[in-house]
Each structure stands twice: as C-alpha cells, then as structure tokens.
C-alpha positions in Angstrom: -15.0 13.9 -6.9 -11.8 16.4 -7.5 -13.1 18.4 -4.4 -12.9 15.4 -2.3 -9.7 14.0 -3.6 -8.1 17.2 -3.1 -9.8 17.2 0.4 -7.8 13.4 1.5 -4.7 14.7 -0.2 -4.5 17.7 2.0 -5.6 15.2 5.1 -2.7 12.9 4.4 -0.5 15.5 4.0 -1.4 16.7 7.5 -1.9 13.4 9.3 1.4 12.2 7.9 3.1 15.4 9.4 1.5 15.5 12.6 -0.5 12.4 13.8 -3.9 12.0 13.9 -4.3 13.7 17.4 -2.2 16.7 16.4 -4.1 17.5 13.3 -6.6 19.3 12.8 -9.9 20.6 10.7 -8.4 24.0 10.0 -5.2 23.2 9.2 -6.8 20.3 7.0 -9.1 23.4 5.3 -6.1 25.5 4.8 -4.2 22.9 3.1 -6.6 21.6 0.8 -8.2 25.2 -0.2 -11.2 24.4 0.4 -14.7 25.8 2.5 -15.7 24.3 5.7 -18.5 23.5 3.8 -17.7 21.5 1.3 -15.4 19.5 3.6 -18.5 18.3 5.6 -20.2 18.0 2.7 -17.6 14.7 1.9 -16.7 13.8 5.6 -18.8 13.9 8.8 -15.8 14.6 10.9 -12.0 13.9 11.2 -12.3 10.4 12.0 -14.7 10.4 8.9 -11.4 11.9 7.3 -9.1 9.6 8.6 -11.1 6.4 7.7 -11.2 7.9 4.2 -7.2 8.0 3.9 -6.9 4.3 4.9 -9.7 3.3 2.5 -7.6 4.7 -0.5 -4.7 2.5 -0.3 -6.8 -0.1 -1.6 -9.0 2.2 -3.9 -6.6 2.6 -6.8 -6.0 -0.9 -9.0 -3.4 -3.2 -7.9 -0.5 -4.1 -10.1 -0.7 -5.9 -13.9 -1.6 -9.6 -13.3 1.1 -11.8 -14.0 1.1 -15.4 -14.6 2.9 -16.1 -11.1 1.0 -15.3 -8.4 3.9 -14.9 -6.1 5.3 -12.6 -8.2 2.4 -10.3 -8.3 2.2 -10.4 -4.1 6.0 -9.2 -5.2 5.1 -6.6 -7.5 2.2 -5.4 -5.3 4.5 -4.8 -2.2 7.5 -3.1 -4.4 5.2 -0.7 -5.7 3.8 0.0 -2.1 7.3 0.7 -1.0 8.1 2.8 -4.1 5.3 5.1 -3.3 5.5 5.0 0.4 8.3 7.6 -0.1 6.3 9.6 -2.7 2.5 9.4 -1.7 1.7 11.1 1.5 -1.8 8.9 1.6 0.3 5.6 1.9 2.9 7.0 4.4 -0.2 8.7 6.3 -2.3 5.4 6.5 0.8 3.4 8.1 0.8 6.0 10.5 -2.8 6.1 11.1 -2.7 2.1 11.5 0.2 1.8 13.7 0.5 5.1 16.0 -0.5 5.1 19.6 -4.0 4.2 20.0 -4.9 3.6 16.9 -6.4 0.2 18.1 -9.2 1.6 19.5 -10.4 4.6 16.8 -9.7 2.4 13.6 -9.2 -1.1 14.9 -6.5 -1.7 13.1 -6.4 0.6 10.6 -5.1 -0.7 7.1 -3.5 -3.7 8.8 -6.4 -6.7 8.1 -7.0 -5.1 4.9 -3.8 -5.9 3.9 -3.2 -9.4 5.5 -6.4 -10.5 3.5 -4.9 -9.2 0.5 -1.9 -11.3 0.7 -3.8 -14.3 2.2 -5.9 -13.9 -0.8 -2.8 -13.8 -3.5 -1.3 -16.8 -1.4 -4.0 -18.9 -1.6 -4.3 -18.4 -5.8 -0.6 -19.4 -5.4 -0.8 -22.6 -3.8 -3.8 -23.3 -6.2 -1.2 -22.9 -9.0 1.0 -25.0 -7.6 3.4 -22.4 -6.6 3.7 -23.2 -3.0 5.7 -25.9 -1.0 2.7 -28.5 0.4 3.5 -27.0 3.9 2.8 -23.5 3.8 -0.3 -22.4 5.7 -1.3 -19.5 3.6 -3.4 -17.9 6.7 -0.1 -18.2 8.7 2.3 -17.1 5.8 0.0 -14.1 5.1 0.2 -13.0 8.7 3.9 -13.3 9.0 4.8 -11.7 5.8 2.8 -8.8 6.3 4.1 -8.3 9.8 7.8 -8.2 8.0 6.9 -5.9 5.8 5.4 -3.3 8.6 8.3 -3.9 10.1 11.0 -3.2 8.1 8.4 -0.1 6.9 9.0 1.0 10.8 12.8 0.7 10.8 13.8 1.9 7.9 11.4 5.0 8.5 13.0 5.3 12.0 16.9 4.9 11.0 16.9 6.5 7.6 13.3 8.3 6.9 12.7 5.3 4.7 15.3 6.1 1.6 15.9 1.9 1.7 13.0 0.8 1.9 13.2 -1.0 -1.4 15.9 -2.2 -1.1 15.0 -3.7 2.8 11.5 -5.1 1.4 13.7 -6.5 -1.9 15.7 -8.0 0.6 13.0 -9.4 3.0 11.4 -11.2 -0.1 14.7 -12.5 -1.0 14.9 -14.2 2.2 11.4 -15.8 2.9 10.3 -17.0 -0.7 13.1 -19.6 -0.4 11.2 -21.2 2.4 7.4 -21.2 0.6 8.2 -21.4 -2.7 8.8 -24.5 -4.9 11.9 -24.2 -6.8 11.1 -24.1 -10.0 8.9 -20.8 -9.4 11.5 -19.4 -7.2 14.2 -19.6 -10.4 11.6 -17.1 -12.2 10.5 -14.6 -9.7 12.3 -11.0 -10.2 12.9 -9.3 -6.6 15.5 -6.8 -7.0 15.3 -3.4 -5.8 14.3 -1.6 -8.3 11.4 -3.7 -9.0 8.7 -1.3 -7.6 9.6 1.7 -10.1 9.7 -0.4 -13.0 6.2 -2.1 -12.2 4.7 1.8 -11.7 6.6 2.5 -15.2 4.5 -0.3 -16.6 1.2 0.6 -15.1 1.9 4.3 -16.1 2.6 3.0 -20.1 -0.6 0.6 -19.7 -2.8 3.6 -18.2 -1.6 6.3 -21.3 -2.4 3.8 -23.6 -5.6 3.2 -22.2 -6.0 7.0 -22.8 -5.2 6.9 -26.2 -7.0 3.9 -27.0 -10.5 5.4 -25.7 -9.5 8.4 -27.4 -9.5 6.8 -30.6 -12.7 4.8 -29.9 -14.7 8.5 -29.7 
C-alpha cells in the first residue's frame, strides 16, 4: 500500500505540473523512485493512474460530523480550499477533471462526484429544517459546485490560488443567505481560516485515536 501511495503521489505531482497529455510513465517512475514492474503491478496504464488520482479525492475520510449539515458542507469546502494549495493530489484532480478533452477520457473526472456529495449534504440539511422552503437540493448542489470550481479556477489563474480560502469563504457568505434559514445562518462559521481550523481539529482527533489504539493494545 505504501508503494501504491508513493506512485499515486508521484503521478499527481507530474499531472499537476505538466498536464495529462504531456506526462509520461517515465516521468512518474522517476518521481516515485520505483520500478516499472512495481508501477504496473498497481496500475495498468497512464489512464488508470489518472483515475487513481481522481479517486483519491474521495478516499480520505470527510470532516468531523456536525449538528448542522450546512456547516459540514462549509467545512468540507474550506478544507478542500486549504489543501488545494498544499496537496498535489487535489490540484491534479482539478486539472484532470477540467482540462481540455478530459471529458472524453474521464467523463467529467471528479465533478459528478462532488455534485453528488454536495447534494447529499443538502438533502440531509433540508430534512433537518436548515434550508428555506424554496430550495431545490439538486439544482443548488449543481450551482454551488460549479461556483466553487469557478472560484478555484479564477484564483489559480489570477494569483496561483493564494487567495482561494478567502474567495471560497466569500462564496458561502453570498450563497448561504439565499438558502439557509435565518436561525441556522446565524450560527454558521464561514471565515477564511475555517479550513485550517478544521484541518487542525482533524489532526488532533487523528493523534488522539492513535494514542487510544496504543493504550488499548
């Protein structure tokens, strides 16, 4: 599993830097420091590697569960924005999903998956009475996901994603008043540092879980 992860991380870095078409298996082998046999043991082709990178966006556990599903959606989006600047796996996933001709190769990449994740959270939010009566969860999920993608592209194009956390925060500050009930809206945390705060919380929870396992054993 460590070898597979090393190959995926190397592939993500190469795809992110050079794009899918320009990337080669030789580039990835050099970056990963593994043999061709090791790579082909886990992945049958460059396309299979790229699909592995795309799948990794959904492989890690989500943010800690919240009483408010709208807060959970903000947290998920802000964590993504925070990590987008630091994790080639996420950055490469965006490039593979949105690049020219990628639809023919990957069928939209991770875009359908993120629309689905967003819709599921909105459906749960509606069931809990967090959404205004007029909100159509499917249409809102599509629009919110598209807006997030647009923010990411603009931020990358203009300032190499240096302001992405601020821009995603502003996106939610503009969108949520039109879909959230006033009582829920007043309690939501949507500031630009929210992603870093949630990542730190997840790291603390992960460390506590490791300690608990060690004590139990």
